[in-house]
N, C-alpha and C positions, 0 to 999 in steps of 0.2 A: 621195159617200157618205152611204148611208142609216145615221141615227143612230137609237135606238128610245129615246124617254124612259120611263125609270122614277125616278119623282121619289123623293128619300130626303129624310126631314126634317131631315136634320142638317148643318145649315150656319150660319153668319151673315153680318155684314157684313165686307167686306176693310175692312183699314185702309192696303193699301199698294197700288200698281199690281202687275199683272202683269207678272213679271221670268222667271220660272223655269217648266220644266215636270220634274214629279218620277215618276218610274217605279218601280213597284212590280211583285211578283207578291202574288196572292192569298193565297197559302200556307194553303188551306183543302182538304178533299179534293174539293169541286167546285164547280162554276160557281154553281148553286143556292143551297149554302149560304153562299156568299162574299156574293152579293147581296143574301141576305135580311138577313145582316147588316149589310151597309152600309147597307140601309133599315130599321134596327131604331132606334125611337127609344132605345131602353135602352141600346144599345151604344155610341151617343157616337163613332162612327166614319162617314165617308164618303171619296167621291173624286167628282171630276167626271164621269169616265167609266170604264165596266168594257169591257174587249176580250176577249170568249169566245173559246176556241181556234179555232171555226170562223170567225171573223171579226166574229163580230155585235160592233158597238157598241152599248152602252147608255149613256145620259147621264143619271145621276144629282141632279148638281147643277148648275146655271147658273154659266157661266164666271165672271158676274160678281159671284156668291157664294164664301164664303169655307167651302169643304167641310174636313173634320177627318181629314187622311190622314198628316199628317209627324208631329204630336207634337212632343216636346222635339229639338229638330233644330237646326242651323246650316251654313250655305254664305255664303263671301265677306262675312263680318260681319252678315247677316242670320240674326235669329232666330224671327219668327213667318212661319217657310215658309209656313205655310196661306195667311196674307196676300197672301204673295208670287207662288204658284204654283198650277199645273193640275195636279193630281192623277189618272196614271192607272193604273188597276190594271188587271193581267193576268192571266187567270186560270191559274193554274199552282199544284199542290199545295204546292211550294217542301220546302225541305229537311229538313222536318218530317214531310213524308206521299210523300215519293216524287218529290221535283225531278227535271223530267224536260227534254227540250230542249223549246223552242217550239212550235208547230205553224205553217208556212209561211204559210197563211192568215191566221192570227193577226199576225203580224209585219207581213204586207203591210198589213192595216189599222192596224196601230201606226203604223207608216210615215206614212201618210197621214192620220192623224189629228194625229201630230205636226207634220208638216208645215203643216198649215191654224192649228194653235194657234200655232205661230212664226212664222208671217208674223203673222198678227192681230195677234199682242202685239209683234212686234220682237223676238223673244226670241235672246238671243247662243247660239252652239254650245254653251260654256262654261257656260250654265246650265240645259243638258239634261242631267238627272243621275239616277241612282238612292237609293232610301231608303237605302242602305248610305253612299253619299257625304253625304248630310245629317245621319245618326245612326248614324258606323260602330259604337257600342258597342251599340248595339241590335239592329240590322237587319242582315241579308245580301241583301236584294232588291233588282233582280232576279236577282241574282246572276249567276254565273261562267258559267252556259250564255247569256245572252241577247245577242243576237248585235248588240252595239253598233258592229261593224264596218260592218255592212248600211247602219244610220244614218249613220254617219260619210261612208261613200260619196256620199250625197246629203247633206252637209254639214248633217245636222240634229243629230251631235253632234261631240264633237272625237275626232280619229283618234287611234290608237296611233302615236306617233311610231315610226320604222322607219330614217330617215333623216338624215344628218350628225350621229349620237349623238356626245356628247363624255360622258366621266366627270369630274365636277366632282370628285370625290376629297372630297366632304362628309363629317363625320363623322355620327353618326344624330342628332345635335343639330341639325348645318346640315341634313340632310334634314329633320327635323320643321321649322323655322322655313320651310323652303322650302315645304313642304307646307301647312303653315299660309298663307303668302303665296297659293298654289295655290287655297285655298279651305276645305281642309278643318278641322276641330276637331281640336287634336291633346291634349285634357287626358290621354288614356287612349293613349298613343304607340302598342303593338302593333295596338290596334283600327284607329286611321288608318292604320297603313302596311298593314293587310291588305284594308281597304274599296279604298285607292289599286292594292292588286294584283289585289283582285277585278273591278276597273272597268279596270287598263290592262295588267295581265300575269295573264290569268285561270290559265296552264297552271300557276302554282306563288305558291299563298297561303299562306306561312309568315312571314311580320312580320318576317322578316329583310330588313335594307338592304342591298342589292349592288350592284353597278355596272350591271346593268342598270335596276332600281328608278331609280338616281339619273339616268341617262342619260336614261330617260324623263321623269322630272320636270322635269331641267333643260329637253328641249325643248319641253315642255308650257306653260314659262314665257315661252318666246320667242313674239314677236309671229306667228309662223305656223306652226304646229308643220306639221312634214312626215310623213306615213305612207303607207303603201300604200294605206288608204283615203281617203286625200286628194285 
């Protein structure tokens, strides 16, 4: 895969080994604006990679450095997500500027990039996450249109469980405890529930705990969640 070096000054040293991949959308009107901001020293934001809509991959920060893409975030007990992760920005205007499906060549490039990073650092499927997973009170990206199922079919992300589902009949409090055990921060319950839905039940994001949400989460907590994409 051809990668174009486009250095950003916005990075520092890691303090943790790489154990995660975080996927974002750029959320700006075009790729040029997004890349300019990620390379602007005054903006103090960056990512390791940017994937444009035509499949072009730019490297802004070397993987051994800490890019500034996650902000205040949390996943499975880790709070310095920037130190523990590789950040990939995927060009898309996002919810603010006309959110749209991701282009085929773009997703093909994301898949190749994620596969290479995942293998290089022995990252588990459960640690390939979206920005909304690690920052549910602040972020919605890469959003409900991101085709997680395509990554799951290649074992690059967790599948949406669809087989052997059972309803544990948790209360909302029980669901939130299970959600926290899975990895989410649940300080703001509705935000955490919606982030979970956006990732694993994107056709209905209402912040309500129902039987389907309970069944999906229970299956995800099992050693081998089974889904059509698995």
